[in-house]
C-alpha positions as CSV (number, residue, x, y, z in Angstrom):
1,M,71.4,77.9,66.0
2,S,72.0,74.3,65.6
3,A,69.6,71.9,63.7
4,V,68.5,68.6,64.5
5,L,70.4,65.6,63.8
6,P,69.9,61.9,64.6
7,A,72.9,60.4,66.4
8,S,74.8,58.1,63.9
9,S,77.8,55.8,64.6
10,L,80.0,53.3,62.8
11,R,82.0,50.0,64.6
12,T,85.4,49.8,62.8
13,S,88.5,48.0,63.2
14,S,91.8,49.3,65.0
15,T,93.0,51.0,62.0
16,G,89.9,52.7,60.9
17,K,90.1,51.1,57.2
18,G,86.6,49.3,57.4
19,P,84.7,47.2,59.8
20,A,85.9,45.9,62.4
21,A,87.2,42.3,61.8
22,A,89.0,41.6,65.2
23,S,90.1,43.2,68.5
24,P,90.7,46.1,69.7
25,E,88.3,47.7,67.7
26,R,87.0,51.8,67.6
27,R,83.7,52.7,67.3
28,L,83.3,56.1,65.6
29,T,80.2,58.5,65.8
30,V,79.0,61.6,64.5
31,R,76.4,64.1,65.7
32,L,76.5,67.7,65.7
33,A,78.4,69.9,68.4
34,R,76.2,70.8,71.6
35,D,78.0,72.9,73.6
36,A,81.2,75.2,74.1
37,D,83.1,72.1,74.8
38,D,82.4,70.9,71.5
39,L,83.0,74.0,69.7
40,R,86.5,74.1,71.2
41,A,87.2,70.4,70.3
42,V,86.6,71.4,66.6
43,Q,88.6,74.7,66.7
44,K,91.6,72.8,68.0
45,L,91.6,70.0,65.4
46,R,91.5,72.4,62.7
47,W,94.1,74.4,64.0
48,T,95.9,70.7,64.4
49,V,95.5,70.7,60.8
50,F,95.1,73.4,58.8
51,F,98.1,75.5,61.0
52,A,100.2,72.7,62.1
53,E,100.1,70.3,58.9
54,R,99.5,72.4,56.6
55,G,101.5,75.9,57.3
56,A,98.6,78.1,57.5
57,G,99.4,81.1,58.8
58,A,98.2,84.2,59.0
59,V,95.1,83.5,60.7
60,A,96.8,82.1,63.7
61,Q,99.0,85.3,64.6
62,A,95.0,86.7,65.3
63,N,94.2,84.5,67.5
64,D,96.6,85.5,70.3
65,A,93.7,84.6,73.0
66,A,93.9,81.3,72.0
67,P,96.8,80.5,69.3
68,L,95.9,76.6,69.2
69,L,92.8,77.1,68.1
70,D,91.4,78.0,64.5
71,R,88.0,80.3,65.0
72,D,86.0,83.3,63.3
73,K,83.2,85.1,63.6
74,Y,81.0,82.2,61.6
75,D,81.9,79.5,63.8
76,D,78.9,80.9,66.4
77,L,76.4,81.0,63.8
78,C,77.2,77.4,62.2
79,D,76.4,74.0,63.0
80,H,79.2,71.8,63.3
81,L,79.3,68.1,62.6
82,L,81.6,65.8,64.4
83,V,83.1,62.5,64.3
84,I,84.2,61.2,67.3
85,D,86.6,57.8,68.7
86,E,84.5,56.8,71.4
87,A,86.4,53.9,73.8
88,A,85.7,50.8,72.9
89,D,84.0,49.6,76.3
90,G,81.2,52.1,75.4
91,A,81.5,54.6,77.3
92,A,80.4,58.1,76.4
93,P,81.7,59.6,73.9
94,D,84.4,62.5,74.5
95,P,84.5,65.7,72.8
96,A,88.4,65.5,72.9
97,N,88.5,62.9,70.6
98,V,86.8,64.8,68.1
99,V,88.6,63.2,64.9
100,G,86.9,64.9,61.8
101,T,84.4,67.5,61.4
102,Y,82.4,69.8,58.8
103,R,81.2,73.2,59.1
104,L,77.3,73.6,58.2
105,L,75.8,77.3,57.2
106,R,72.4,77.7,56.7
107,E,70.8,80.2,54.2
108,S,68.5,81.2,56.5
109,V,71.3,81.6,59.2
110,A,73.6,83.7,56.9
111,R,70.9,85.9,55.4
112,A,70.2,87.1,59.3
113,H,73.7,87.6,60.1
114,D,77.1,88.2,58.1
115,G,76.3,86.3,54.8
116,F,78.3,83.3,53.6
117,Y,82.0,82.9,54.0
118,S,82.9,81.8,50.7
119,A,81.0,85.4,49.8
120,G,84.9,86.7,50.7
121,E,86.0,84.7,47.8
122,Y,83.9,84.0,45.0
123,D,80.5,86.1,44.0
124,L,77.6,83.6,44.6
125,S,74.6,86.2,43.8
126,P,74.0,83.0,41.1
127,L,73.1,80.8,43.9
128,I,71.7,83.2,46.1
129,G,69.3,85.3,44.0
130,G,69.2,83.6,40.2
131,A,66.4,82.9,39.0
132,S,67.4,78.9,38.3
133,R,68.7,78.6,41.8
134,P,66.7,75.1,43.4
135,A,63.7,75.7,45.7
136,G,64.7,75.2,49.0
137,E,67.6,76.4,51.5
138,L,71.3,76.8,50.5
139,L,74.0,75.1,52.9
140,E,77.7,75.8,52.9
141,L,80.0,72.9,53.8
142,G,83.6,74.7,54.6
143,R,86.6,73.9,57.3
144,S,86.4,70.3,56.5
145,C,89.1,68.3,58.2
146,V,90.4,65.0,59.5
147,L,93.2,63.8,61.7
148,P,95.7,62.0,59.5
149,A,95.4,58.6,61.2
150,Y,91.1,58.4,60.4
151,R,91.6,59.1,56.5
152,T,89.9,56.5,55.5
153,S,86.9,55.3,53.9
154,A,85.0,54.6,57.2
155,T,85.4,58.1,58.6
156,I,84.6,59.9,55.5
157,A,81.4,57.9,55.3
158,L,80.3,58.6,58.5
159,L,80.8,62.2,57.9
160,W,78.5,62.4,54.3
161,R,76.3,60.1,56.2
162,G,75.8,62.8,58.7
163,I,75.6,65.4,56.4
164,S,72.9,63.5,54.0
165,E,70.7,63.3,57.9
166,Y,71.4,67.0,58.1
167,I,70.0,68.0,54.3
168,A,67.0,65.8,55.4
169,A,65.9,67.3,58.4
170,N,66.5,70.9,56.5
171,R,65.3,70.8,53.1
172,I,68.4,71.3,51.9
173,A,68.6,72.3,48.1
174,L,71.8,72.7,46.9
175,M,75.5,72.4,49.0
176,F,77.8,74.3,48.2
177,G,81.3,75.3,49.9
178,C,84.9,76.1,48.8
179,A,87.6,72.7,48.5
180,S,91.3,73.1,48.6
181,F,94.6,72.2,47.0
182,A,98.1,72.3,49.0
183,G,100.0,75.4,48.1
184,T,99.3,79.2,46.6
185,D,100.8,78.3,43.5
186,P,97.6,77.7,40.8
187,A,100.7,76.3,38.2
188,V,101.3,73.5,40.3
189,H,98.0,72.6,40.0
190,A,97.4,73.4,36.3
191,A,96.3,70.0,34.9
192,P,93.9,69.0,37.3
193,L,92.3,72.4,38.0
194,S,91.9,73.0,34.0
195,W,90.2,69.3,34.0
196,L,88.0,71.0,36.4
197,H,87.1,73.7,34.5
198,H,87.2,72.0,30.7
199,H,84.7,68.6,32.0
200,H,82.4,69.9,35.6
201,L,81.6,73.3,35.0
202,A,78.6,74.3,36.9
203,P,75.7,75.6,34.4
204,E,76.1,78.7,34.1
205,A,72.8,79.9,35.7
206,I,74.1,78.9,38.9
207,R,78.0,79.1,38.4
208,P,79.8,81.2,41.2
209,R,82.8,83.0,40.0
210,V,86.1,83.7,41.9
211,H,86.4,88.0,42.7
212,A,88.4,89.7,40.3
213,G,92.4,89.9,41.2
214,L,91.8,87.3,44.3
215,G,92.5,84.2,42.1
216,S,93.6,82.8,38.8
217,R,92.0,81.3,35.6
218,M,91.2,77.4,36.3
219,D,91.9,76.8,32.2
220,L,95.2,77.1,32.3
221,L,96.1,74.5,29.6
222,A,94.0,73.7,27.0
223,P,92.5,70.8,25.9
224,G,95.1,68.0,24.7
225,Q,98.1,70.0,26.5
226,Y,97.6,67.5,29.4
227,D,96.3,63.7,30.2
228,P,93.4,64.0,31.3
229,R,93.4,60.7,33.4
230,A,96.8,61.7,35.0
231,A,95.0,65.0,36.1
232,M,91.7,63.4,37.6
233,L,94.1,61.0,39.6
234,T,95.9,64.3,41.2
235,L,93.0,65.4,42.3
236,P,92.7,65.7,46.5
237,P,90.6,63.3,47.9
238,L,87.9,65.9,49.1
239,I,87.3,67.0,45.6
240,K,87.4,63.3,43.9
241,G,84.7,62.8,46.5
242,Y,82.8,65.7,45.4
243,L,82.8,64.3,42.0
244,R,81.7,61.2,43.1
245,T,78.6,62.8,44.3
246,G,77.9,64.2,40.6
247,A,79.5,68.1,41.6
248,C,80.1,70.6,39.8
249,F,82.5,74.0,39.9
250,G,82.7,77.5,40.0
251,D,84.8,79.4,37.6
252,G,88.3,80.4,38.6
253,A,90.3,79.3,41.6
254,F,90.4,81.6,44.9
255,I,94.4,82.1,46.4
256,D,94.2,81.8,49.7
257,H,97.6,82.9,51.5
258,A,96.6,82.8,55.0
259,F,95.6,79.2,54.6
260,N,98.2,78.5,52.3
261,T,95.5,76.8,49.4
262,V,94.3,77.3,45.9
263,D,90.7,76.7,46.5
264,V,87.9,75.9,43.7
265,C,84.2,76.4,44.8
266,V,82.4,73.0,44.7
267,V,78.4,73.3,43.8
268,M,76.2,70.3,44.7
269,P,72.9,70.4,43.8
270,V,71.3,67.8,45.9
271,A,68.7,66.7,42.5
272,R,72.3,66.2,40.9
273,I,73.7,63.7,43.5
274,T,73.9,60.4,41.8
275,A,71.1,57.5,42.6
276,R,74.0,54.9,44.1
277,Y,75.3,57.5,46.5
278,A,72.2,58.7,47.4
279,A,70.7,55.3,48.3
280,R,73.9,54.3,49.9
281,F,73.5,57.5,52.9
282,N,69.9,58.0,52.3
283,V,70.1,61.6,50.6
284,A,66.6,63.2,50.4
285,S,66.2,64.7,47.5
């Protein structure tokens, strides 16, 4: 099912915080998974982040044959974007050194199989069948994670460079997917959820809605009941990054007990991605 993605690379300092200024260096590369070994490395990384670090539980119990892997029925259908830490001496990339990943599911593949993963959380009909959907293919982004030592602007930039190349190669018109707040109590995140609702809801014609009984309202606080700047500052880094691309959000938050998160649905029409971001990462709109 894999699509074409040109290889990209980025050389960073040993701390991974930016362009290399001194030795030793780490060389990060981004590409799509090519084989079963790559996929297993991705699943191991996801387990490390989602289960060992963040406390996801219910899904792990279902993976009795491989309890240290995060995997599901969508993995074999999707493309998987990998960031790999290569040896500084130029040795070939080792799939065991996968430090970041995104799961990519194209609309054409989803329609031919079990649909989109996010459809279990949100009503996606405005995106999939709405009259106002942009011309072109939809792309679902999911299972994004990066090892703690690599959570830097350099790694995130490389992931988004890979996504931008994938968009161009596959004529993607709109991206969407879920992003998470930690824990399963939306009241803990009342201010940032309310801020997203009041300022960044997707247009009605393309706005996903959380399925009834599976989530919570996002507008838990009215304008004036919270500090907008403080709310914005407490957003998870991934959601801040999405906002910088011009993203908007679905209506309602999904309570994901399996992964110990409160999810919001992110909607990113490629045409809305800011000119600055598009120029930086060569996004084709």
